[in-house]
All heavy atoms as an XYZ file, in Angstrom:
841
protein
N      25.828    -29.609     73.816
C      25.359    -30.335     72.662
C      26.025    -29.802     71.386
O      26.507    -30.570     70.579
C      23.846    -30.223     72.581
C      23.262    -30.981     71.438
S      23.475    -32.724     71.632
C      21.861    -33.290     71.315
N      26.028    -28.495     71.156
C      26.633    -27.919     69.957
C      28.139    -28.091     69.970
O      28.768    -28.211     68.929
C      26.241    -26.444     69.808
C      26.673    -25.577     70.952
C      25.984    -25.321     72.083
C      27.911    -24.884     71.059
N      26.714    -24.502     72.907
C      27.908    -24.209     72.294
C      29.015    -24.753     70.240
C      28.963    -23.442     72.731
C      30.073    -23.973     70.681
C      30.036    -23.324     71.912
N      28.731    -28.125     71.165
C      30.168    -28.306     71.286
C      30.585    -29.699     70.779
O      31.590    -29.842     70.094
C      30.580    -28.122     72.738
C      32.063    -28.273     72.966
C      32.409    -28.167     74.405
N      33.119    -26.916     74.615
C      33.389    -26.419     75.777
N      32.949    -27.014     76.858
N      34.071    -25.307     75.890
N      29.781    -30.711     71.106
C      30.065    -32.066     70.642
C      29.959    -32.158     69.119
O      30.737    -32.864     68.478
C      29.114    -33.073     71.286
C      29.396    -33.234     72.769
O      30.477    -32.916     73.244
N      28.417    -33.722     73.509
N      28.999    -31.465     68.540
C      28.850    -31.484     67.082
C      30.029    -30.816     66.396
O      30.486    -31.262     65.351
C      27.549    -30.790     66.681
C      26.340    -31.625     66.999
C      25.110    -30.999     66.465
N      23.948    -31.783     66.864
C      22.726    -31.527     66.507
N      22.472    -30.474     65.741
N      21.737    -32.284     66.895
N      30.510    -29.735     66.958
C      31.676    -29.052     66.383
C      32.907    -29.946     66.457
O      33.650    -30.074     65.478
C      31.919    -27.702     67.082
C      30.803    -26.727     66.739
C      33.282    -27.136     66.698
C      30.878    -25.421     67.481
N      33.112    -30.590     67.594
C      34.255    -31.490     67.755
C      34.150    -32.663     66.779
O      35.133    -33.041     66.131
C      34.366    -31.981     69.216
C      34.759    -30.819     70.116
C      35.365    -33.130     69.340
C      34.734    -31.138     71.590
N      32.960    -33.217     66.638
C      32.756    -34.324     65.709
C      32.988    -33.877     64.266
O      33.637    -34.576     63.485
C      31.340    -34.890     65.851
C      30.985    -36.037     64.915
C      31.891    -37.229     65.180
C      29.530    -36.407     65.077
N      32.508    -32.712     63.892
C      32.691    -32.200     62.532
C      34.166    -31.968     62.237
O      34.657    -32.364     61.175
C      31.905    -30.894     62.349
O      30.522    -31.141     62.626
C      32.058    -30.358     60.945
N      34.877    -31.348     63.149
C      36.310    -31.102     62.952
C      37.067    -32.423     62.875
O      37.950    -32.600     62.025
C      36.864    -30.184     64.061
C      38.377    -30.129     64.019
C      36.267    -28.802     63.956
N      36.722    -33.374     63.714
C      37.387    -34.683     63.698
C      37.165    -35.393     62.363
O      38.092    -35.976     61.801
C      36.871    -35.566     64.831
O      37.151    -35.000     66.069
N      35.952    -35.341     61.844
C      35.657    -35.965     60.560
C      36.395    -35.267     59.419
O      36.877    -35.931     58.492
C      34.154    -35.969     60.288
C      33.344    -36.979     61.100
C      31.859    -36.801     60.846
C      33.783    -38.394     60.784
N      36.496    -33.955     59.478
C      37.222    -33.218     58.447
C      38.701    -33.592     58.445
O      39.306    -33.774     57.377
C      37.031    -31.717     58.634
C      35.639    -31.243     58.286
S      35.289    -29.530     58.712
C      36.565    -28.663     57.850
N      39.301    -33.704     59.616
C      40.706    -34.094     59.722
C      40.891    -35.524     59.211
O      41.848    -35.829     58.487
C      41.208    -33.949     61.176
C      42.560    -34.608     61.366
C      41.262    -32.490     61.568
N      39.962    -36.411     59.560
C      40.043    -37.792     59.096
C      39.960    -37.876     57.574
O      40.746    -38.565     56.933
C      38.924    -38.627     59.729
C      38.852    -40.023     59.198
C      39.798    -40.961     59.549
C      37.838    -40.386     58.329
C      39.744    -42.247     59.044
C      37.777    -41.667     57.813
C      38.730    -42.601     58.175
N      39.028    -37.172     56.968
C      38.865    -37.190     55.513
C      40.100    -36.593     54.833
O      40.594    -37.132     53.836
C      37.574    -36.455     55.095
C      37.543    -36.199     53.604
C      36.357    -37.238     55.530
N      40.627    -35.498     55.355
C      41.832    -34.894     54.791
C      43.005    -35.872     54.858
O      43.749    -36.033     53.879
C      42.184    -33.607     55.527
C      43.488    -33.014     55.070
C      43.568    -32.325     53.862
C      44.648    -33.176     55.815
C      44.771    -31.809     53.421
C      45.847    -32.653     55.391
C      45.910    -31.964     54.194
O      47.099    -31.464     53.765
N      43.187    -36.544     55.982
C      44.276    -37.500     56.144
C      44.109    -38.672     55.180
O      45.074    -39.125     54.563
C      44.323    -38.013     57.594
O      44.442    -36.899     58.476
C      45.473    -38.961     57.812
N      42.894    -39.141     55.023
C      42.621    -40.242     54.109
C      42.931    -39.848     52.663
O      43.578    -40.599     51.930
C      41.162    -40.684     54.237
C      40.739    -41.892     53.420
C      41.470    -43.130     53.904
C      39.240    -42.077     53.538
N      42.512    -38.662     52.254
C      42.788    -38.193     50.898
C      44.281    -37.977     50.665
O      44.807    -38.310     49.599
C      42.013    -36.914     50.609
C      40.501    -37.069     50.459
C      39.850    -35.701     50.311
C      40.160    -37.969     49.305
N      44.968    -37.413     51.643
C      46.408    -37.164     51.491
C      47.186    -38.476     51.391
O      48.094    -38.600     50.558
C      46.917    -36.334     52.661
N      46.849    -39.458     52.203
C      47.566    -40.734     52.143
C      47.227    -41.491     50.859
O      48.089    -42.155     50.281
C      47.272    -41.586     53.373
O      45.907    -41.937     53.409
N      45.984    -41.387     50.387
C      45.604    -42.032     49.131
C      46.353    -41.405     47.964
O      46.850    -42.110     47.079
C      44.083    -41.930     48.911
O      43.423    -42.543     50.004
C      43.662    -42.602     47.626
N      46.444    -40.090     47.952
C      47.176    -39.401     46.891
C      48.654    -39.787     46.911
O      49.263    -40.007     45.859
C      47.003    -37.893     47.023
C      47.633    -37.154     45.871
O      47.583    -37.602     44.747
N      48.247    -36.023     46.163
N      49.234    -39.879     48.080
C      50.640    -40.256     48.196
C      50.853    -41.677     47.671
O      51.807    -41.933     46.925
C      51.072    -40.160     49.660
O      52.369    -40.640     49.832
N      49.987    -42.610     48.028
C      50.099    -43.992     47.559
C      49.928    -44.050     46.048
O      50.659    -44.758     45.363
C      49.051    -44.875     48.239
C      49.058    -46.260     47.689
C      49.899    -47.279     48.032
C      48.213    -46.768     46.654
N      49.621    -48.390     47.271
C      48.581    -48.101     46.418
C      47.182    -46.218     45.911
C      47.950    -48.883     45.477
C      46.557    -47.007     44.970
C      46.941    -48.328     44.763
N      48.969    -43.309     45.516
C      48.702    -43.311     44.082
C      49.903    -42.785     43.295
O      50.273    -43.344     42.259
C      47.461    -42.481     43.788
C      46.921    -42.490     42.380
C      46.539    -43.902     41.961
C      45.713    -41.589     42.282
N      50.528    -41.743     43.788
C      51.715    -41.193     43.112
C      52.892    -42.156     43.185
O      53.663    -42.278     42.235
C      52.078    -39.842     43.699
S      50.963    -38.532     43.169
N      53.052    -42.875     44.297
C      54.127    -43.868     44.397
C      53.864    -45.062     43.486
O      54.780    -45.597     42.880
C      54.266    -44.352     45.844
C      55.059    -43.437     46.728
C      55.446    -44.118     48.035
N      54.347    -44.864     48.624
C      53.626    -44.471     49.659
N      53.892    -43.351     50.250
N      52.646    -45.211     50.124
N      52.605    -45.497     43.390
C      52.274    -46.663     42.570
C      52.441    -46.378     41.083
O      52.746    -47.285     40.308
C      50.847    -47.121     42.856
N      52.247    -45.128     40.670
C      52.327    -44.781     39.250
C      53.591    -43.985     38.914
O      53.662    -43.368     37.857
C      51.083    -43.985     38.827
O      50.987    -42.804     39.628
C      49.829    -44.812     38.965
N      54.568    -44.015     39.799
C      55.830    -43.308     39.557
C      56.553    -43.941     38.364
O      56.303    -45.094     38.018
C      56.712    -43.383     40.800
N      57.441    -43.189     37.722
C      58.169    -43.740     36.572
C      58.884    -45.047     36.934
O      59.520    -45.157     37.981
C      59.175    -42.648     36.233
C      58.561    -41.391     36.745
C      57.790    -41.796     37.966
N      58.719    -46.041     36.067
C      59.313    -47.364     36.273
C      59.548    -47.989     34.901
O      58.988    -47.540     33.900
C      58.389    -48.233     37.111
N      60.362    -49.035     34.833
C      60.644    -49.634     33.523
C      59.451    -50.348     32.889
O      59.361    -50.432     31.677
C      61.772    -50.612     33.803
C      61.909    -50.712     35.264
C      61.167    -49.595     35.888
N      58.538    -50.899     33.709
C      57.413    -51.642     33.137
C      56.202    -51.589     34.061
O      56.337    -51.301     35.246
C      57.808    -53.094     32.887
C      58.191    -53.846     34.152
C      58.711    -55.222     33.826
O      59.015    -55.529     32.693
N      58.823    -56.061     34.827
N      54.996    -51.864     33.531
C      53.801    -51.893     34.372
C      53.870    -53.065     35.348
O      54.596    -54.035     35.131
C      52.652    -52.110     33.385
C      53.216    -51.974     32.035
C      54.698    -52.075     32.132
N      53.085    -52.961     36.418
C      53.064    -54.055     37.388
C      51.647    -54.276     37.896
O      50.845    -53.349     37.975
C      54.020    -53.802     38.536
C      53.712    -52.568     39.328
C      54.855    -52.278     40.301
N      54.665    -50.979     40.879
C      54.235    -50.776     42.112
N      53.985    -51.785     42.894
N      54.077    -49.557     42.572
N      51.358    -55.503     38.242
C      50.038    -55.872     38.734
C      49.923    -55.507     40.211
O      50.819    -55.780     41.006
C      49.798    -57.360     38.547
N      48.826    -54.880     40.570
C      48.566    -54.546     41.963
C      47.596    -55.531     42.603
O      47.660    -55.784     43.793
C      47.979    -53.135     42.071
C      48.855    -51.994     41.593
C      48.085    -50.684     41.692
C      50.126    -51.921     42.409
N      46.675    -56.055     41.791
C      45.631    -56.941     42.297
C      45.252    -57.915     41.198
O      45.097    -57.521     40.046
C      44.398    -56.099     42.691
C      43.118    -56.839     42.992
C      43.228    -57.523     44.350
C      41.943    -55.890     42.977
N      45.101    -59.185     41.565
C      44.625    -60.185     40.628
C      43.697    -61.125     41.376
O      44.102    -61.752     42.357
C      45.778    -60.968     40.014
C      46.633    -60.145     39.092
C      47.740    -60.963     38.459
O      48.052    -62.063     38.874
N      48.353    -60.394     37.429
N      42.450    -61.206     40.918
C      41.454    -62.075     41.521
C      40.798    -62.911     40.444
O      40.689    -62.484     39.293
C      40.361    -61.257     42.218
C      40.756    -60.389     43.399
C      39.583    -59.519     43.816
C      41.181    -61.251     44.562
N      40.304    -64.071     40.825
C      39.520    -64.890     39.924
C      38.276    -65.320     40.693
O      38.368    -66.046     41.686
C      40.326    -66.111     39.472
O      39.568    -66.876     38.566
N      37.131    -64.836     40.231
C      35.869    -65.134     40.911
C      34.865    -65.641     39.880
O      34.562    -64.946     38.914
C      35.321    -63.885     41.596
C      36.219    -63.356     42.679
S      35.715    -61.772     43.367
C      34.022    -62.035     43.749
N      34.369    -66.859     40.094
C      33.349    -67.444     39.227
C      33.806    -67.468     37.769
O      33.024    -67.250     36.863
C      32.018    -66.701     39.356
C      31.555    -66.539     40.772
C      31.517    -65.294     41.358
C      31.186    -67.651     41.513
C      31.096    -65.144     42.659
C      30.766    -67.511     42.828
C      30.722    -66.260     43.403
N      35.083    -67.681     37.547
C      35.622    -67.747     36.203
C      36.034    -66.413     35.617
O      36.714    -66.366     34.596
N      35.631    -65.332     36.212
C      36.008    -64.002     35.720
C      37.317    -63.577     36.380
O      37.528    -63.813     37.562
C      34.918    -62.995     36.021
N      38.174    -62.966     35.595
C      39.428    -62.437     36.128
C      39.271    -60.938     36.360
O      38.847    -60.204     35.477
C      40.583    -62.693     35.170
C      40.925    -64.155     35.053
C      42.052    -64.379     34.082
N      41.694    -63.795     32.789
C      42.576    -63.322     31.935
N      43.845    -63.338     32.208
N      42.183    -62.814     30.771
N      39.638    -60.508     37.539
C      39.609    -59.087     37.898
C      41.036    -58.695     38.253
O      41.710    -59.392     39.008
C      38.661    -58.828     39.088
C      37.249    -59.285     38.734
C      38.681    -57.364     39.477
C      36.306    -59.310     39.892
N      41.486    -57.585     37.703
C      42.866    -57.183     37.927
C      42.996    -55.672     37.962
O      42.209    -54.955     37.350
C      43.760    -57.747     36.816
O      45.097    -57.396     37.041
N      43.987    -55.210     38.685
C      44.365    -53.794     38.706
C      45.841    -53.728     38.345
O      46.666    -54.420     38.941
C      44.116    -53.180     40.074
N      46.152    -52.922     37.355
C      47.520    -52.783     36.868
C      47.955    -51.334     36.988
O      47.215    -50.432     36.619
C      47.602    -53.223     35.392
O      47.066    -54.531     35.276
C      49.035    -53.217     34.902
N      49.153    -51.122     37.526
C      49.720    -49.775     37.633
C      50.603    -49.529     36.417
O      51.582    -50.247     36.193
C      50.530    -49.637     38.912
N      50.242    -48.535     35.619
C      51.020    -48.137     34.450
C      51.852    -46.925     34.840
O      51.311    -45.895     35.216
C      50.099    -47.803     33.284
C      49.352    -49.004     32.809
C      48.165    -49.463     33.285
C      49.761    -49.909     31.808
N      47.805    -50.599     32.631
C      48.766    -50.902     31.709
C      50.863    -49.985     30.971
C      48.844    -51.950     30.809
C      50.931    -51.035     30.073
C      49.938    -52.000     29.997
N      53.189    -47.039     34.779
C      54.042    -45.938     35.233
C      54.001    -44.738     34.288
O      53.670    -44.863     33.113
C      55.433    -46.564     35.252
C      55.366    -47.680     34.285
C      53.953    -48.188     34.300
N      54.334    -43.585     34.842
C      54.416    -42.360     34.047
C      55.588    -42.477     33.078
O      56.636    -43.026     33.410
C      54.608    -41.157     34.957
N      55.367    -41.965     31.876
C      56.384    -41.970     30.828
C      56.441    -40.588     30.210
O      55.559    -39.768     30.457
C      56.007    -42.995     29.758
C      55.896    -44.396     30.313
C      56.683    -45.351     29.471
N      57.045    -46.513     30.270
C      56.557    -47.713     30.105
N      55.687    -47.918     29.164
N      56.944    -48.699     30.858
N      57.421    -40.313     29.373
C      57.451    -39.014     28.704
C      56.183    -38.796     27.870
O      55.861    -39.582     26.994
C      58.695    -39.092     27.811
C      59.574    -40.085     28.492
C      58.634    -41.082     29.104
N      55.453    -37.763     28.212
C      54.234    -37.414     27.497
C      52.994    -38.156     27.948
O      51.905    -37.889     27.463
N      53.110    -39.115     28.868
C      51.970    -39.900     29.327
C      51.966    -39.970     30.849
O      52.969    -40.344     31.452
C      52.037    -41.337     28.766
O      52.135    -41.275     27.358
C      50.808    -42.126     29.150
N      50.833    -39.637     31.447
C      50.710    -39.699     32.900
C      50.558    -41.151     33.342
O      50.045    -41.995     32.608
C      49.507    -38.893     33.362
N      50.997    -41.443     34.553
C      50.820    -42.772     35.117
C      49.381    -42.950     35.584
O      48.725    -41.992     35.979
N      48.891    -44.179     35.535
C      47.527    -44.443     35.968
C      47.392    -45.877     36.435
O      48.237    -46.726     36.176
C      46.526    -44.142     34.849
C      46.658    -44.992     33.616
C      45.908    -46.153     33.456
C      47.533    -44.640     32.600
C      46.033    -46.929     32.324
C      47.653    -45.402     31.467
C      46.900    -46.556     31.331
O      47.024    -47.324     30.207
N      46.298    -46.141     37.144
C      45.948    -47.484     37.563
C      44.706    -47.879     36.784
O      43.722    -47.145     36.750
C      45.717    -47.561     39.077
C      47.038    -47.290     39.805
C      45.156    -48.925     39.463
C      46.945    -47.310     41.296
N      44.772    -49.029     36.159
C      43.702    -49.532     35.303
C      43.059    -50.729     35.994
O      43.722    -51.729     36.240
C      44.309    -49.933     33.956
C      43.279    -50.275     32.910
O      42.113    -49.894     33.084
O      43.656    -50.899     31.908
N      41.774    -50.641     36.305
C      41.021    -51.746     36.886
C      40.216    -52.369     35.760
O      39.473    -51.679     35.065
C      40.097    -51.248     38.000
C      39.239    -52.304     38.682
C      40.114    -53.277     39.463
C      38.248    -51.640     39.611
N      40.360    -53.677     35.551
C      39.684    -54.322     34.444
C      39.177    -55.692     34.831
O      39.578    -56.258     35.836
C      40.592    -54.396     33.228
C      41.910    -55.084     33.434
C      43.078    -54.495     33.829
C      42.197    -56.464     33.267
N      44.079    -55.418     33.902
C      43.563    -56.642     33.563
C      41.453    -57.566     32.895
C      44.181    -57.881     33.501
C      42.068    -58.799     32.830
C      43.420    -58.940     33.128
N      38.275    -56.219     34.002
C      37.697    -57.543     34.214
C      37.683    -58.293     32.880
O      37.492    -57.696     31.824
C      36.269    -57.452     34.813
C      35.315    -56.764     33.862
C      35.749    -58.819     35.204
N      37.916    -59.580     32.938
C      37.823    -60.458     31.774
C      36.774    -61.518     32.101
O      37.018    -62.422     32.896
C      39.167    -61.105     31.469
N      35.570    -61.402     31.519
C      34.517    -62.379     31.801
C      34.919    -63.780     31.337
O      35.790    -63.929     30.476
C      33.320    -61.879     30.992
C      33.636    -60.471     30.654
C      35.118    -60.360     30.633
N      34.269    -64.828     31.884
C      34.622    -66.185     31.458
C      34.354    -66.378     29.963
O      33.332    -65.956     29.441
C      33.693    -67.090     32.278
C      32.931    -66.212     33.191
C      33.241    -64.800     32.880
N      35.307    -66.967     29.289
C      35.170    -67.239     27.872
C      35.448    -66.045     26.967
O      35.411    -66.168     25.751
N      35.711    -64.895     27.526
C      35.995    -63.705     26.713
C      37.481    -63.663     26.395
O      38.320    -63.963     27.233
C      35.579    -62.442     27.448
N      37.795    -63.275     25.183
C      39.189    -63.196     24.779
C      39.861    -61.910     25.217
O      41.055    -61.858     25.388
N      39.099    -60.847     25.398
C      39.670    -59.555     25.751
C      39.128    -59.073     27.095
O      38.048    -59.454     27.515
C      39.336    -58.531     24.678
C      39.985    -58.819     23.342
C      39.759    -57.705     22.347
O      39.313    -56.614     22.774
O      40.023    -57.919     21.170
N      39.892    -58.219     27.713
C      39.448    -57.641     28.978
C      38.605    -56.399     28.717
O      38.677    -55.779     27.666
C      40.638    -57.331     29.882
C      41.493    -56.185     29.423
C      41.231    -54.898     29.871
C      42.573    -56.373     28.578
C      42.011    -53.829     29.460
C      43.361    -55.320     28.174
C      43.071    -54.052     28.620
O      43.828    -53.001     28.221
N      37.814    -56.040     29.717
C      36.979    -54.840     29.635
C      37.404    -53.893     30.748
O      37.311    -54.233     31.923
C      35.506    -55.196     29.796
C      35.001    -56.108     28.714
C      33.579    -56.583     28.986
O      33.038    -56.356     30.053
N      33.010    -57.241     28.003
N      37.894    -52.707     30.400
C      38.299    -51.758     31.444
C      37.089    -51.262     32.228
O      36.039    -50.993     31.662
C      38.961    -50.629     30.680
C      38.669    -50.844     29.247
C      38.132    -52.223     29.069
N      37.246    -51.171     33.535
C      36.188    -50.671     34.402
C      36.468    -49.259     34.888
O      35.567    -48.436     34.968
C      36.012    -51.585     35.621
C      35.566    -53.016     35.355
C      35.537    -53.795     36.667
C      34.202    -53.030     34.705
N      37.734    -48.988     35.219
C      38.064    -47.713     35.851
C      39.537    -47.392     35.609
O      40.387    -48.277     35.651
C      37.799    -47.813     37.362
C      38.116    -46.624     38.237
C      37.142    -45.485     37.951
C      38.013    -47.014     39.698
N      39.820    -46.115     35.359
C      41.197    -45.637     35.283
C      41.345    -44.477     36.253
O      40.568    -43.528     36.209
C      41.554    -45.166     33.881
C      41.806    -46.270     32.908
C      42.296    -45.737     31.576
O      42.194    -44.552     31.291
N      42.841    -46.624     30.763
N      42.341    -44.591     37.120
C      42.626    -43.536     38.095
C      44.016    -43.008     37.786
O      44.995    -43.756     37.838
C      42.565    -44.080     39.537
C      42.846    -42.980     40.534
C      41.213    -44.721     39.810
N      44.106    -41.723     37.459
C      45.390    -41.132     37.092
C      46.156    -40.720     38.342
O      45.581    -40.242     39.312
C      45.185    -39.938     36.159
C      44.737    -40.355     34.799
C      43.395    -40.442     34.484
C      45.675    -40.712     33.854
C      42.980    -40.856     33.229
C      45.278    -41.127     32.596
C      43.932    -41.200     32.284
N      47.475    -40.923     38.284
C      48.330    -40.637     39.429
C      49.441    -39.677     39.096
O      49.235    -38.481     38.955
N      50.636    -40.209     38.924
C      51.821    -39.376     38.691
C      51.694    -38.617     37.376
O      51.199    -39.148     36.391
C      53.068    -40.247     38.672
N      52.132    -37.361     37.343
C      52.044    -36.584     36.097
C      53.024    -37.105     35.054
O      53.983    -37.796     35.365
C      52.410    -35.166     36.540
C      53.223    -35.344     37.769
C      52.705    -36.588     38.437
N      52.757    -36.748     33.814
C      53.612    -37.172     32.705
C      54.994    -36.559     32.831
O      55.157    -35.441     33.312
C      52.973    -36.762     31.387
N      55.983    -37.307     32.394
C      57.346    -36.790     32.365
C      57.487    -35.847     31.179
O      56.788    -35.990     30.177
C      58.337    -37.952     32.231
C      58.332    -38.973     33.364
C      59.284    -40.110     33.036
C      58.715    -38.330     34.674
N      58.386    -34.886     31.276
C      58.564    -33.974     30.136
C      59.126    -34.719     28.929
O      59.943    -35.617     29.060
C      59.550    -32.927     30.649
C      60.188    -33.525     31.844
C      59.251    -34.556     32.386
N      58.658    -34.331     27.774
C      59.141    -34.928     26.526
C      60.460    -34.261     26.168
O      60.563    -33.041     26.151
C      58.100    -34.727     25.403
C      58.618    -35.290     24.094
C      56.783    -35.352     25.787
N      61.449    -35.097     25.899
C      62.758    -34.540     25.533
C      62.669    -33.974     24.126
O      62.295    -34.663     23.190
C      63.824    -35.626     25.604
C      64.081    -36.115     27.006
C      65.175    -37.163     27.038
O      65.939    -37.282     26.056
O      65.257    -37.868     28.042
N      63.009    -32.715     24.007
C      62.963    -32.068     22.706
C      64.379    -31.818     22.224
O      65.232    -31.362     22.980
C      62.199    -30.755     22.798
C      60.755    -30.934     23.164
C      60.039    -29.607     23.232
O      60.640    -28.561     23.084
N      58.744    -29.658     23.473
N      64.594    -32.101     20.963
C      65.905    -31.809     20.392
C      65.907    -30.353     19.953
O      64.900    -29.839     19.464
C      66.180    -32.718     19.181
O      65.142    -32.533     18.226
C      66.232    -34.168     19.594
N      67.010    -29.668     20.145
C      67.050    -28.260     19.738
C      66.926    -28.148     18.220
O      67.394    -29.017     17.491
C      68.404    -27.776     20.234
C      69.221    -29.000     20.399
C      68.268    -30.120     20.699
N      66.284    -27.108     17.742
C      66.164    -26.948     16.284
C      67.538    -26.720     15.672
O      68.423    -26.119     16.287
C      65.269    -25.716     16.140
C      65.367    -24.999     17.426
C      65.665    -26.021     18.472
N      67.725    -27.201     14.454
C      69.043    -27.015     13.818
C      69.286    -25.546     13.487
O      68.360    -24.778     13.270
C      68.950    -27.865     12.542
C      67.488    -28.006     12.296
C      66.809    -27.931     13.630
N      70.539    -25.208     13.447
C      70.943    -23.850     13.107
C      70.655    -23.606     11.621
O      71.076    -24.399     10.770
C      72.436    -23.675     13.400
C      72.896    -22.243     13.215
O      72.043    -21.334     13.283
O      74.109    -22.045     13.004
N      69.913    -22.538     11.277
C      69.579    -22.291      9.858
C      70.805    -22.174      8.968
O      70.787    -22.600      7.810
C      68.798    -20.987      9.891
C      68.328    -20.828     11.280
C      69.300    -21.564     12.150
N      71.885    -21.610      9.460
C      73.095    -21.458      8.639
C      73.690    -22.819      8.300
O      74.178    -23.042      7.191
C      74.107    -20.571      9.345
C      73.662    -19.133      9.465
C      74.673    -18.274     10.191
O      75.814    -18.738     10.420
O      74.326    -17.135     10.522
N      73.648    -23.751      9.251
C      74.172    -25.082      8.988
C      73.307    -25.819      7.987
O      73.803    -26.558      7.137
C      74.261    -25.891     10.282
C      75.351    -25.428     11.206
C      75.384    -26.235     12.489
O      74.467    -26.986     12.775
N      76.451    -26.065     13.272
N      71.986    -25.606      8.054
C      71.088    -26.234      7.088
C      71.363    -25.730      5.688
O      71.429    -26.515      4.733
C      69.620    -25.959      7.455
C      69.042    -26.790      8.580
C      67.613    -26.336      8.859
C      69.057    -28.250      8.236
N      71.541    -24.412      5.549
C      71.797    -23.845      4.225
C      73.151    -24.319      3.696
O      73.305    -24.587      2.498
C      71.733    -22.332      4.276
C      70.341    -21.747      4.538
C      70.431    -20.236      4.663
C      69.380    -22.125      3.443
N      74.114    -24.431      4.566
C      75.451    -24.846      4.131
C      75.439    -26.317      3.706
O      76.127    -26.703      2.755
C      76.453    -24.654      5.256
N      74.633    -27.128      4.365
C      74.615    -28.568      4.038
C      73.805    -28.861      2.783
O      74.059    -29.835      2.088
C      74.057    -29.385      5.209
O      72.703    -29.047      5.422
N      72.831    -28.002      2.433
C      72.024    -28.250      1.227
C      72.638    -27.642     -0.014
O      72.263    -27.980     -1.123
C      70.602    -27.689      1.423
O      70.676    -26.296      1.676
C      69.870    -28.400      2.534
N      73.549    -26.706      0.126
C      74.200    -26.095     -1.006
C      73.317    -25.090     -1.732
O      73.543    -24.816     -2.891
N      72.344    -24.539     -1.073
C      71.460    -23.557     -1.695
C      71.952    -22.151     -1.395
O      72.974    -21.962     -0.753
C      70.039    -23.737     -1.172
C      69.414    -25.070     -1.587
C      68.002    -25.224     -1.056
O      67.445    -24.276     -0.513
O      67.474    -26.337     -1.178
N      71.207    -21.184     -1.846
C      71.479    -19.757     -1.613
C      72.761    -19.307     -2.306
O      73.636    -18.687     -1.691
C      71.511    -19.414     -0.132
S      69.898    -19.557      0.641
N      72.909    -19.654     -3.563
C      74.001    -19.107     -4.345
C      75.305    -19.822     -4.209
O      76.335    -19.325     -4.634
N      75.349    -20.971     -3.618
C      76.615    -21.689     -3.489
C      76.748    -22.723     -4.554
O      75.892    -23.295     -5.077
C      76.725    -22.333     -2.111
C      76.876    -21.296     -1.036
C      77.134    -21.938      0.303
O      77.707    -23.026      0.353
O      76.780    -21.346      1.290
């Protein structure tokens, strides 16, 4: 009896781990850097529009999936859920200017 419970518990743990790992992999692929957002799901039920949009990762902004609904007759959508996926891309930083070049270009410091 206890042996069956252990086998069942281990099987459920492996199943949950596999489900989480595959969900994470799909989420990272759906929110990977891309040129523009894309629709994942679009439904219309009883006049309400329900949609899920994947927003790709950009410099300084993580990718996420936005689930939203637009009730009938409403001009704007109402967000229901945001699930973050791919991490933000690094922001490109320009190197600071050389202080000597700055002083030479402004003509200060006794010149």
